[in-house]
N, C-alpha and C positions, 0 to 999 in steps of 0.2 A: 908212801903213795904207790898205788898200783897203776900200771899203764898197760892197756890192751893194744897189741900190735895186730891190726887187721890188714890182711894182704891176700891177694888172689892165690888159689891153689897151685897155679903153675909156677909160683915163686917158691913153694915149699921145697926144702932140701936143695937149694941152689946157692951159688955164691952171692946172688942179690939178697937173699934172705939173711945170710951171714953179715953182709955189709950193713943192712938195715939194723940188725941186732947190735952190731958194733956201734953204729951211730946212736941208737937209743941208749945204750949203756954209757956212751961218752957224754951225751947231752943230759941224761938223767942218771948220774952215777950212783946215787944213794936210793934209787927207787927200784921196785920190782917190776920187771917187764914180763907180761903174760903173753906168751906166744901160743896160739891155738894149735900149732903144729907140734903136738906132743902126744905120746902114747895114750895117756889117760883120756884126753878129749877125743882122740880118734876112736878109741874103744867105745866110749859112751855114744858117740855119734853113730857108729855102726850098729849099736844096739837099738837105737831109737829112730835113726834117719831123720832127725829133727834139728833144726837150727837152734832150738831151745838150749841145747848143750852150750853153744857159743854165746847165746844171749845171757845165760847165767854167768858166764865168765866176764862178759862186758859189764853187767850190773854190779859186779864185785870190784870194779875198777874206778879210779878217779879221773882218768883221762883215756881217750882212745886216739891212737895215732895210726893212720892208714896210708897205704900205698895204692895208687891207681895204676892203670896200665900206662905204658909209655905214651899212648895217644891221649891220655887224660881221662879215659873212660873208667868207670867204677864197676867192677863185676858185681853180679847179683848178691852174692854172699856178703861181700864187703859192704855193699850199699845197705843191706838189711842190718848188719852190725852197727853201721853209722846211725841208721834210724833208731835203733834200740838205744844207743847212747844218748842221742838227742832227746828222745822221749823220757829218759831217766835223768835229764839235766846234767849229763856228763859232757865235758868239753871235748871237742874233736879237732885234731890237727892233721894236716896232710904232709907226708914226706914228698917233696917235689921231685919230679922226674926231669933230668937234664936232657933227655933224648928229644923231646918235643918242646922247643922254646916257646914260651908264652909272650916273649918280648916283641913289641911292635917297633918297626923303624919309624922315622919321622913321617913319611908319607902315609903309612898305615894308621898312625895316631891321628893325623889330620882328617883322614877319611872317616875314622871312627867318630871323632868329635862332630863332624858334619852329620853323620847318621843319627846321632843321639840329640842333635839340636843345639850343640854348644857353640857352633861356628857357622 
């Protein structure tokens, strides 16, 4: 199985990218991880200036795993890769960020339930 690792450009060549690659190799030890941060993809992109280079890599994979920003936002390039995966019927998983907690406390949960009409 091939897994595409979609992540923002600002993570390229950083310790976070290495941590993510280590995580993916641990969780998916017998699978091939496709990291678009590689010389071949970079050279092709600079020739064409088209996301099609990355879309082709996505289409060749069985799963797309992505990282959003710490605030939970998804950068334009990663969002486009996710859309391509979904359009091709490829499953998508997110690597969670621990910086911005998504957990609600009891009061926030009760308020949320009121807002959606459950209480």
